[in-house]
C-alpha positions in Angstrom: -0.1 0.0 -0.1 1.3 3.3 -1.1 1.2 6.0 1.5 -0.7 9.2 0.9 2.0 11.5 1.1 3.8 10.1 -1.9 0.6 10.7 -3.8 0.7 14.2 -2.6 4.4 14.6 -4.0 3.6 12.9 -7.2 0.2 14.5 -8.0 1.5 18.0 -6.8 -1.4 20.6 -8.0 -3.9 17.8 -8.7 -3.8 16.3 -5.2 -7.6 16.7 -4.4 -8.8 15.6 -7.8 -6.9 12.3 -8.1 -7.1 11.4 -4.6 -10.8 11.1 -4.9 -10.4 8.9 -7.8 -7.9 6.5 -6.3 -10.6 3.8 -5.5 -12.9 4.7 -8.3 -10.6 4.7 -11.3 -13.4 4.7 -14.2 -14.5 8.2 -13.9 -14.7 10.7 -16.6 -12.0 13.1 -17.1 -13.0 16.1 -19.1 -9.4 17.4 -19.7 -8.5 14.1 -21.4 -11.8 14.1 -23.4 -11.0 17.4 -25.0 -7.1 17.3 -25.1 -6.6 13.6 -25.8 -3.0 12.9 -26.5 -1.9 16.2 -25.3 -3.3 15.6 -22.1 -1.4 12.2 -21.9 1.9 13.8 -22.5 1.1 16.6 -20.3 0.6 14.1 -17.5 4.2 12.6 -18.5 2.7 9.3 -19.6 5.0 9.0 -22.3 4.8 5.2 -23.2 1.1 5.7 -23.2 1.2 8.7 -25.4 3.6 7.1 -28.0 1.3 3.8 -27.9 -1.7 6.2 -28.5 -0.1 8.0 -31.6 0.9 4.5 -33.2 -2.8 3.3 -32.7 -4.1 6.6 -34.1 -1.7 6.4 -37.0 -2.8 2.6 -37.6 -6.4 3.7 -37.9 -5.6 6.6 -40.1 -3.5 4.3 -42.4 -6.7 2.0 -42.5 -9.2 5.0 -43.1 -6.4 5.9 -46.2 -6.6 2.3 -47.7 -10.1 2.2 -47.4 -10.8 5.5 -48.9 -8.1 5.4 -51.8 -8.2 1.6 -52.6 -11.9 0.4 -51.7 -14.7 3.2 -51.5 -12.8 6.2 -53.4 -15.6 8.4 -51.9 -15.0 12.1 -51.6 -16.6 12.1 -48.2 -15.4 9.0 -46.7 -12.3 10.1 -45.1 -14.0 13.2 -43.6 -16.3 10.9 -41.8 -14.3 8.4 -41.0 -11.9 10.8 -39.3 -15.0 12.4 -37.6 -15.9 9.2 -36.1 -12.2 8.3 -35.2 -12.0 11.7 -33.3 -15.2 11.2 -31.3 -14.4 7.5 -30.5 -10.8 8.6 -29.5 -12.1 11.5 -27.3 -14.6 9.2 -25.7 -12.0 6.7 -25.0 -9.5 9.3 -23.5 -12.4 10.8 -21.4 -13.3 7.4 -19.7 -10.1 5.6 -19.5 -7.5 8.7 -18.9 -8.1 8.5 -15.0 -7.5 4.8 -15.0 -4.4 4.7 -17.0 -3.0 7.9 -15.2 -3.6 6.2 -11.8 -2.2 3.0 -13.1 0.9 4.9 -14.3 1.0 6.8 -11.1 1.0 3.7 -8.7 3.6 2.0 -11.1 6.2 5.1 -10.9 5.5 5.3 -6.9 6.3 1.7 -6.6 9.2 1.7 -8.8 10.6 5.0 -7.2 10.3 3.6 -3.6 12.0 0.1 -4.5 14.9 1.9 -6.4 15.7 4.7 -4.0 17.0 4.1 -0.7 16.1 7.1 1.7 13.2 8.9 2.2 14.2 12.3 1.1 15.5 11.2 -2.1 12.1 9.3 -2.8 10.4 12.5 -2.2 12.7 14.6 -4.5 12.2 11.8 -7.4 8.4 11.7 -6.9 8.2 15.5 -7.4 10.5 15.2 -10.3 8.8 12.4 -12.3 5.2 13.4 -11.1 3.4 16.6 -11.8 2.8 17.9 -15.5 5.1 18.6 -18.6 3.6 21.8 -20.5 6.6 22.0 -22.8 6.0 18.7 -24.8 2.0 19.1 -25.4 2.9 22.5 -26.6 5.4 21.3 -29.1 3.3 18.6 -30.4 0.4 20.8 -30.9 2.8 23.5 -32.7 3.7 20.4 -34.9 0.1 19.3 -35.5 -0.8 22.7 -36.5 2.2 23.2 -38.6 1.8 20.0 -40.5 -1.9 20.5 -40.9 -1.3 23.9 -42.6 1.3 22.4 -44.9 -1.2 19.4 -45.8 -4.1 21.9 -46.4 
């Protein structure tokens, strides 16, 4: 069982929100719903973020193949992308807290096992927890840049 003070150091500014959800992980997260992958990287869940990008790229590839090889409709890819976006947003919204809390518990346990003294544990929890605003901002900029180039 992880002590609450460890969660406090890991969650930092979002302590109250996530402590309320520790025992009920399948709750809706409005930020994850609207921000999707950006939220995942903001919460420093880099492995999940890369996995989500790969899954999205896979589904986009499938959409392109269907659009250009099978259906060849002008509107197909637009509606396919719209449905993919809505389903993805719903998935991020409902699964975001679950994966973040799973990630949190794993990180905390790993830090506790690999760090000897309590002061170092707290320092490492603070370093690995919290949020990263820089990476999602860069990703958003790249998405907007690529989108403007493609259009």
